[in-house]
LOLUMFI-186813 format. One line per field, with one value per residue (C-alpha): residue number from 1; residue in three letters; chain; x, y, z. Coordinates in pm, 1 decimal. Layout:
# residues N
resi	[NUM,...]
resn	[ALA,...]
chain	[A,...]
u	[X,...]
v	[Y,...]
w	[Z,...]
//
This chain:
# residues 311
resi	[1,2,3,4,5,6,7,8,9,10,11,12,13,14,15,16,17,18,19,20,21,22,23,24,25,26,27,28,29,30,31,32,33,34,35,36,37,38,39,40,41,42,43,44,45,46,47,48,49,50,51,52,53,54,55,56,57,58,59,60,61,62,63,64,65,66,67,68,69,70,71,72,73,74,75,76,77,78,79,80,81,82,83,84,85,86,87,88,89,90,91,92,93,94,95,96,97,98,99,100,101,102,103,104,105,106,107,108,109,110,111,112,113,114,115,116,117,118,119,120,121,122,123,124,125,126,127,128,129,130,131,132,133,134,135,136,137,138,139,140,141,142,143,144,145,146,147,148,149,150,151,152,153,154,155,156,157,158,159,160,161,162,163,164,165,166,167,168,169,170,171,172,173,174,175,176,177,178,179,180,181,182,183,184,185,186,187,188,189,190,191,192,193,194,195,196,197,198,199,200,201,202,203,204,205,206,207,208,209,210,211,212,213,214,215,216,217,218,219,220,221,222,223,224,225,226,227,228,229,230,231,232,233,234,235,236,237,238,239,240,241,242,243,244,245,246,247,248,249,250,251,252,253,254,255,256,257,258,259,260,261,262,263,264,265,266,267,268,269,270,271,272,273,274,275,276,277,278,279,280,281,282,283,284,285,286,287,288,289,290,291,292,293,294,295,296,297,298,299,300,301,302,303,304,305,306,307,308,309,310,311]
resn	[UNK,UNK,UNK,UNK,UNK,UNK,UNK,UNK,UNK,UNK,UNK,UNK,UNK,UNK,UNK,UNK,UNK,UNK,UNK,UNK,UNK,UNK,UNK,UNK,UNK,UNK,UNK,UNK,UNK,UNK,UNK,UNK,UNK,UNK,UNK,UNK,UNK,UNK,UNK,UNK,UNK,UNK,UNK,UNK,UNK,UNK,UNK,UNK,UNK,UNK,UNK,UNK,UNK,UNK,UNK,UNK,UNK,UNK,UNK,UNK,UNK,UNK,UNK,UNK,UNK,UNK,UNK,UNK,UNK,UNK,UNK,UNK,UNK,UNK,UNK,UNK,UNK,UNK,UNK,UNK,UNK,UNK,UNK,UNK,UNK,UNK,UNK,UNK,UNK,UNK,UNK,UNK,UNK,UNK,UNK,UNK,UNK,UNK,UNK,UNK,UNK,UNK,UNK,UNK,UNK,UNK,UNK,UNK,UNK,UNK,UNK,UNK,UNK,UNK,UNK,UNK,UNK,UNK,UNK,UNK,UNK,UNK,UNK,UNK,UNK,UNK,UNK,UNK,UNK,UNK,UNK,UNK,UNK,UNK,UNK,UNK,UNK,UNK,UNK,UNK,UNK,UNK,UNK,UNK,UNK,UNK,UNK,UNK,UNK,UNK,UNK,UNK,UNK,UNK,UNK,UNK,UNK,UNK,UNK,UNK,UNK,UNK,UNK,UNK,UNK,UNK,UNK,UNK,UNK,UNK,UNK,UNK,UNK,UNK,UNK,UNK,UNK,UNK,UNK,UNK,UNK,UNK,UNK,UNK,UNK,UNK,UNK,UNK,UNK,UNK,UNK,UNK,UNK,UNK,UNK,UNK,UNK,UNK,UNK,UNK,UNK,UNK,UNK,UNK,UNK,UNK,UNK,UNK,UNK,UNK,UNK,UNK,UNK,UNK,UNK,UNK,UNK,UNK,UNK,UNK,UNK,UNK,UNK,UNK,UNK,UNK,UNK,UNK,UNK,UNK,UNK,UNK,UNK,UNK,UNK,UNK,UNK,UNK,UNK,UNK,UNK,UNK,UNK,UNK,UNK,UNK,UNK,UNK,UNK,UNK,UNK,UNK,UNK,UNK,UNK,UNK,UNK,UNK,UNK,UNK,UNK,UNK,UNK,UNK,UNK,UNK,UNK,UNK,UNK,UNK,UNK,UNK,UNK,UNK,UNK,UNK,UNK,UNK,UNK,UNK,UNK,UNK,UNK,UNK,UNK,UNK,UNK,UNK,UNK,UNK,UNK,UNK,UNK,UNK,UNK,UNK,UNK,UNK,UNK,UNK,UNK,UNK,UNK,UNK,UNK,UNK,UNK,UNK,UNK,UNK,UNK]
chain	[A,A,A,A,A,A,A,A,A,A,A,A,A,A,A,A,A,A,A,A,A,A,A,A,A,A,A,A,A,A,A,A,A,A,A,A,A,A,A,A,A,A,A,A,A,A,A,A,A,A,A,A,A,A,A,A,A,A,A,A,A,A,A,A,A,A,A,A,A,A,A,A,A,A,A,A,A,A,A,A,A,A,A,A,A,A,A,A,A,A,A,A,A,A,A,A,A,A,A,A,A,A,A,A,A,A,A,A,A,A,A,A,A,A,A,A,A,A,A,A,A,A,A,A,A,A,A,A,A,A,A,A,A,A,A,A,A,A,A,A,A,A,A,A,A,A,A,A,A,A,A,A,A,A,A,A,A,A,A,A,A,A,A,A,A,A,A,A,A,A,A,A,A,A,A,A,A,A,A,A,A,A,A,A,A,A,A,A,A,A,A,A,A,A,A,A,A,A,A,A,A,A,A,A,A,A,A,A,A,A,A,A,A,A,A,A,A,A,A,A,A,A,A,A,A,A,A,A,A,A,A,A,A,A,A,A,A,A,A,A,A,A,A,A,A,A,A,A,A,A,A,A,A,A,A,A,A,A,A,A,A,A,A,A,A,A,A,A,A,A,A,A,A,A,A,A,A,A,A,A,A,A,A,A,A,A,A,A,A,A,A,A,A,A,A,A,A,A,A,A,A,A,A,A,A,A,A,A,A,A,A]
u	[-2431.2,-2164.1,-1896.7,-1538.0,-1371.1,-1091.5,-1348.4,-1440.4,-1090.7,-1066.3,-1428.8,-1493.4,-1177.9,-1241.5,-1607.9,-1580.0,-1277.0,-1282.0,-1658.8,-1648.6,-1373.7,-1574.2,-1893.9,-1717.8,-1893.0,-1601.7,-1698.6,-1353.9,-1362.1,-1590.3,-1282.3,-1082.0,-865.3,-733.6,-519.8,-258.7,-153.8,208.7,255.4,26.4,85.2,-131.1,-91.1,-287.5,-195.1,-399.1,-184.2,-43.8,307.5,197.2,370.7,712.7,565.0,382.6,455.2,178.7,262.0,111.2,-263.3,-361.8,-162.4,-174.4,-482.6,-538.5,-535.5,-631.8,-739.9,-1118.8,-1087.2,-866.3,-1102.1,-1402.7,-1209.2,-1091.5,-1361.8,-1515.9,-1186.5,-1068.5,-816.9,-804.4,-501.4,-213.2,151.0,208.4,538.2,659.4,771.1,832.5,1190.1,1064.0,1143.9,817.5,610.1,704.3,522.0,233.6,155.5,205.6,-39.1,-284.5,-246.5,-340.5,-704.4,-684.2,-686.7,-644.4,-287.9,-98.7,252.3,453.5,777.7,948.1,1192.9,1510.1,1848.8,2072.9,2437.7,2378.1,2486.0,2130.9,2022.3,2068.7,1857.3,1585.8,1572.9,1541.6,1259.7,1047.7,1139.4,967.4,636.0,508.1,366.1,706.7,826.2,1126.2,1273.9,1249.3,1569.0,1594.2,1844.0,2072.1,2102.7,2184.3,2436.3,2617.2,2599.1,2687.6,3061.8,3048.9,3109.5,2863.3,2590.1,2628.5,2653.5,2323.3,2160.9,2298.9,2121.6,1803.3,1844.8,1924.7,1586.6,1419.2,1313.6,1320.0,1437.9,1234.4,1467.9,1315.5,1558.1,1581.7,1831.5,2121.7,2059.3,2036.2,2407.5,2395.5,2097.6,2275.2,2584.3,2383.0,2215.1,2554.1,2710.9,2412.1,2243.4,2024.4,1857.6,1532.0,1521.2,1239.1,1285.5,990.9,786.2,886.6,868.9,1073.8,944.7,1287.2,1307.5,959.3,1090.3,1413.3,1337.7,1690.8,1829.7,1581.7,1697.6,2062.3,1993.1,1750.4,1887.9,2174.9,1925.5,1692.9,1989.8,2004.7,1744.7,1701.1,1577.5,1206.7,1026.8,735.8,521.8,360.6,429.2,261.1,-10.1,78.0,-85.6,-53.5,-113.2,-297.5,-521.1,-488.9,-401.2,-609.7,-564.8,-373.4,-209.2,-22.5,163.1,237.3,599.7,721.3,534.6,665.6,1017.0,965.8,796.2,1087.8,1350.6,1197.5,957.3,624.7,750.2,925.9,671.8,465.7,164.5,166.2,-37.6,159.1,-172.8,-243.9,55.6,-97.4,-393.3,-173.2,-192.7,-524.2,-782.4,-707.0,-950.6,-796.7,-449.3,-561.5,-751.0,-446.3,-224.5,-512.7,-582.2,-216.3,-155.8,-489.4,-403.1,-97.3,-323.7,-489.5,-166.5,25.0,-240.8,-257.9,120.4,139.6,-148.6,-108.0,139.1,460.1,397.8,347.2,677.5,865.3,727.1,610.4,317.6,83.0,-259.7,-507.8,-865.5]
v	[-4194.8,-4460.0,-4407.4,-4492.3,-4703.9,-4449.4,-4184.4,-4412.7,-4468.9,-4257.8,-4239.9,-4609.4,-4712.8,-4495.1,-4582.0,-4940.4,-5096.9,-4886.4,-4920.2,-5297.2,-5322.9,-5122.3,-5313.8,-5646.9,-5809.6,-6022.4,-6387.2,-6494.1,-6275.0,-6541.6,-6765.0,-6504.8,-6397.4,-6047.0,-6019.6,-5766.0,-5843.1,-5731.1,-5757.0,-5576.5,-5351.8,-5057.5,-4873.9,-4690.4,-4772.0,-4473.7,-4209.7,-3955.6,-4087.7,-4451.6,-4718.1,-4883.8,-5207.6,-5429.1,-5460.0,-5458.6,-5822.4,-5924.6,-5951.3,-6041.5,-5757.7,-5483.2,-5304.0,-5056.8,-5201.0,-4960.4,-4984.2,-5000.7,-5321.1,-5480.9,-5368.3,-5523.7,-5843.1,-5899.2,-5737.9,-6064.8,-6249.0,-6071.4,-5842.2,-5522.6,-5356.5,-5388.8,-5297.0,-5185.6,-5279.9,-5056.5,-5235.8,-4919.1,-4783.4,-4429.4,-4208.4,-4014.1,-4330.8,-4361.8,-4035.0,-4143.7,-4436.7,-4228.4,-3970.8,-4250.3,-4375.5,-4040.0,-4110.7,-4490.3,-4596.7,-4963.5,-4888.0,-4922.4,-4916.4,-4863.4,-5027.8,-4797.0,-4841.5,-4628.9,-4674.3,-4787.8,-4698.2,-4396.0,-4040.9,-3915.3,-4201.9,-4016.8,-3719.6,-3944.1,-4157.8,-3851.4,-3720.3,-4033.2,-4142.2,-3828.3,-3980.1,-4221.1,-4474.6,-4524.3,-4847.6,-4959.2,-5043.9,-5322.3,-5447.8,-5700.5,-5978.3,-5802.2,-5490.8,-5698.3,-5928.4,-5643.0,-5403.9,-5616.0,-5578.8,-5199.4,-4984.1,-4713.8,-4972.7,-5117.8,-4770.7,-4678.6,-4988.4,-4887.5,-4555.1,-4746.8,-4941.7,-4619.6,-4482.5,-4788.9,-4905.6,-5253.2,-5423.7,-5647.8,-5878.6,-5985.4,-6262.5,-6616.2,-6883.3,-6683.9,-6393.5,-6577.1,-6549.3,-6171.7,-6143.2,-6345.3,-6126.2,-5806.4,-5953.3,-6044.9,-5706.1,-5506.2,-5702.8,-5403.8,-5415.0,-5610.3,-5809.5,-6013.8,-6258.5,-6222.4,-6494.9,-6805.5,-7100.4,-7097.3,-7310.1,-7460.7,-7621.1,-7777.0,-8124.5,-8089.0,-8034.3,-8110.2,-7872.4,-7611.3,-7658.7,-7616.7,-7302.5,-7129.8,-7251.6,-6997.2,-6713.0,-6849.0,-6866.1,-6484.3,-6347.2,-6027.8,-6220.9,-6299.5,-6506.2,-6367.4,-6669.6,-6538.0,-6795.4,-7110.8,-7217.4,-7405.5,-7533.0,-7887.5,-7933.9,-7603.4,-7686.1,-7504.2,-7736.1,-7623.8,-7915.4,-7778.8,-8118.8,-8076.7,-7781.3,-7920.2,-8028.3,-7695.5,-7497.0,-7732.4,-7652.7,-7277.5,-7331.3,-7545.7,-7298.1,-6959.8,-7051.0,-6896.6,-6538.9,-6479.8,-6593.6,-6318.0,-6328.2,-6166.4,-6228.9,-6058.4,-5934.0,-5874.8,-6080.0,-6372.7,-6361.5,-6533.3,-6851.1,-6854.5,-6645.1,-6447.0,-6653.4,-6984.4,-6869.2,-6730.8,-7049.0,-7271.1,-7080.9,-7018.2,-7390.4,-7458.2,-7190.4,-7227.9,-7593.1,-7470.3,-7289.8,-6949.6,-6786.1,-6907.2,-6785.3,-6443.9,-6409.3,-6506.9,-6293.8,-5994.4,-5980.7,-6068.9,-5807.0,-5547.8,-5641.0,-5646.4,-5344.1,-5145.5,-5045.7,-4765.2,-4844.4,-4607.6,-4518.1]
w	[-4467.3,-4506.5,-4243.1,-4325.6,-4055.4,-4014.9,-3908.4,-3618.7,-3492.1,-3179.1,-3066.1,-3122.7,-2945.4,-2640.9,-2608.7,-2727.4,-2558.3,-2242.1,-2207.0,-2242.2,-1982.8,-1730.8,-1798.6,-1746.0,-2042.2,-2159.7,-2178.7,-2065.5,-1754.5,-1611.9,-1621.7,-1431.6,-1723.7,-1796.8,-2107.7,-2212.3,-2567.7,-2588.3,-2963.5,-3205.8,-3507.0,-3614.7,-3943.9,-4213.1,-4571.4,-4696.4,-4528.3,-4776.6,-4709.4,-4725.0,-4515.1,-4544.0,-4411.0,-4492.8,-4865.7,-5124.9,-5195.0,-4857.8,-4933.4,-4575.3,-4421.4,-4681.1,-4558.2,-4278.7,-3924.4,-3645.6,-3279.7,-3337.0,-3537.1,-3272.9,-2995.4,-3166.2,-3242.7,-2885.7,-2674.7,-2554.3,-2521.9,-2208.3,-2382.3,-2177.0,-2336.1,-2578.9,-2618.3,-2977.9,-3143.6,-3428.2,-3743.7,-3946.2,-3958.5,-4024.4,-3726.0,-3729.6,-3730.7,-3363.9,-3303.1,-3526.2,-3295.1,-2981.6,-3117.5,-3197.4,-2841.0,-2687.7,-2759.3,-2759.6,-2392.3,-2478.9,-2586.6,-2258.7,-2403.2,-2719.3,-2830.4,-3077.6,-3361.3,-3348.8,-3511.7,-3225.3,-3266.9,-3490.0,-3403.2,-3345.3,-3121.5,-2792.7,-2902.0,-3045.5,-2732.2,-2509.4,-2727.8,-2707.2,-2355.6,-2226.2,-2333.4,-2070.8,-2312.7,-2473.1,-2311.2,-2513.6,-2851.6,-3106.5,-3271.8,-3552.5,-3592.9,-3839.8,-3623.2,-3316.1,-3483.7,-3657.3,-3365.2,-3065.2,-3122.7,-3141.2,-2834.3,-2946.5,-3000.3,-2651.0,-2497.9,-2660.4,-2515.0,-2176.6,-2226.0,-2295.3,-1972.3,-1787.7,-1889.2,-1738.9,-2084.5,-2239.3,-2557.1,-2788.0,-2979.9,-3309.7,-3397.4,-3523.9,-3435.1,-3581.8,-3347.8,-3016.5,-2936.2,-2987.9,-2754.5,-2488.1,-2520.1,-2479.1,-2170.9,-2027.6,-2105.0,-1975.3,-1696.2,-1608.9,-1952.8,-1968.1,-2292.9,-2440.2,-2728.2,-2964.6,-3129.2,-2943.0,-3000.8,-3321.3,-3606.9,-3698.4,-3354.9,-3351.5,-3423.2,-3225.8,-2855.8,-2741.9,-3000.4,-2880.7,-2522.6,-2623.2,-2826.7,-2591.5,-2257.9,-2237.4,-2278.6,-2013.5,-1775.6,-1789.8,-1544.5,-1748.4,-2054.8,-2095.6,-2361.0,-2561.6,-2646.3,-2961.9,-3231.9,-3111.5,-3351.5,-3670.6,-3986.3,-4112.0,-4483.9,-4489.6,-4191.8,-3860.2,-3571.9,-3273.2,-3031.3,-2730.9,-2673.8,-3002.6,-2856.2,-2513.1,-2570.1,-2709.6,-2442.7,-2173.8,-2293.9,-2250.9,-1914.2,-1794.3,-1913.0,-1824.2,-1546.4,-1455.4,-1412.1,-1747.5,-2007.4,-2170.0,-2402.9,-2745.6,-3058.9,-3337.7,-3475.7,-3762.2,-3888.9,-3702.0,-3943.4,-4199.7,-3989.6,-3802.2,-3621.3,-3307.4,-3103.2,-3210.7,-3112.9,-2779.7,-2696.0,-2747.9,-2503.8,-2262.6,-2234.9,-2165.0,-1902.8,-1727.2,-1676.1,-1484.3,-1238.6,-1205.9,-1091.6,-1395.5,-1637.2,-1471.3,-1481.9,-1848.7,-1970.9,-1741.2,-1454.0,-1636.5,-1905.0,-1631.7,-1470.8,-1800.6,-1985.6,-1682.3,-1899.3,-1806.0,-1665.8,-1829.0,-1738.4]
//
């Protein structure tokens, strides 16, 4: 009988990922590396209700991506867990991932997607914050830029901080000032800027320092290093030395304790393979010493997200 991948989802994930972790068969464990990937997306395009993201026009992304595939892909790379970040704006898709996580022990945390500043935010936050795997919220650039001047918006983010939860800021250059303002207004809120380093600043290190420096000066802001690898004329650049200057900049600004690993899988498939991307950052941080690599791949994510260790 041919078995559809979706019928394998829960059993495969529990027996596959968890079993591999216990057995210690990861090739990279020999190098002393444990990895928590803090930026993945799971979705099923064949659900009756479909998905609001990704669009059908994205051939690489528009297919089902579920935990068993990710577990098989990363099993021998030292990845022992992931924090899932919700891209869908549909309220019930938050619960869909949390239900998926109940039987997927490799999911150690979930960053939801709620409408901050709306009348129902408080009730929705209370609903999801009761679930231990719910670790924070994702906000895009437009929401942050438009909301940061509103009292209700900032009050809702204070509620988020009051629950001990964190904020993922999915912004570009235009949103950095709004992120810095939120960090200044709510110093108890842990904020992480997603997908650094930014492509527009690749060739302008001094400009990058000027734009990112004010955020790094705020101790409650972390950097998610999840957008490193590039293509040149359609060819993936895999030499770690090519990425040294932009990673050095983030290291200098944020230091060892506020840099966090994320892959942005499966969106990252549009650029290169998971293994290629992991190797580039692994080479860089392992050269900084075992402590730096462990902080980047594991410890800093634990401090930021306060994710749940599952057995």
